[in-house]
N, C-alpha and C positions, 0 to 999 in steps of 0.2 A: 875798374873792378880789381880788387886785390885778392891774394890767396886766402886771406881771412874770410872774405865774402864767399869764395868758392868752398872753403871748408865748412862754413856755416850752411850753405845750400846742401852740401853733401850730407852733413849731419841731420838736416831737416828732411831729407828724402827717406821715406818709410822703408823698412826692410822689404825684400822681394819675396817673402814668404806669403804669397797671395792665396787666400782661401778660395777665390773664385775658380782656380785651376782644379783643386781637389773636388770642390762642390760640382763643377761641371762634369767631371768624370763620374761622380756618383749619380748625377741626374740624367746621364745619357743612356738611352735604351740600347740594346744590342744592335738594332738597325742603324744606330748613329744619330737618331733624332732625340731631341730634348723631351724628357718625360714631363709634360706640362702639369699633370696632376701632382706628381711628386714635387715639382718646383713650387706649385701653389701651396702645398702643404708645409713647405719650408720657406715661405715667403720672407719672413723676418731674417732668416739666415742668408737668403739670396740677396736681399737689400743691403745687409751689412757687408757681404762679400763684394758687392758692386761698389759700395761706397769706398771700401778699402782699396779696390783696384783703381777707382777714379782718383783717390788721394795720391796713390803711387804714381799714376800717370802724370798728374799735375806737378808733383815734386821732381820727377824725372825730366819733365819738359823744362822746368825752371833751371835745372842743373845743365841740361843740354844747351839752352840759350846762353847761359853764362859762359860755358866752355867755348862755344862758337864766338862769343864776343871777345873772350880772352885770346883766342887763337886767330882772330881776323888779321889780314894783312894790314900793316901800318904804313902810313906815308912817311917818308923821311923829311 
């Protein structure tokens, strides 16, 4: 794996501005529990935010695995 591949993986990793974080804050009741009725009313938005978070996690994992491969000890 070369630096071009690492740069490509980095470029393909989505930005970390995850909607799931803001949405979770909005859907959390004062007692700390998730407001299921409010979440159900915003189901499409919740699904989109979850999909975005999953895409970010997958891209980050690919980049992490590439970095670990690049940094692994080499035999002489």
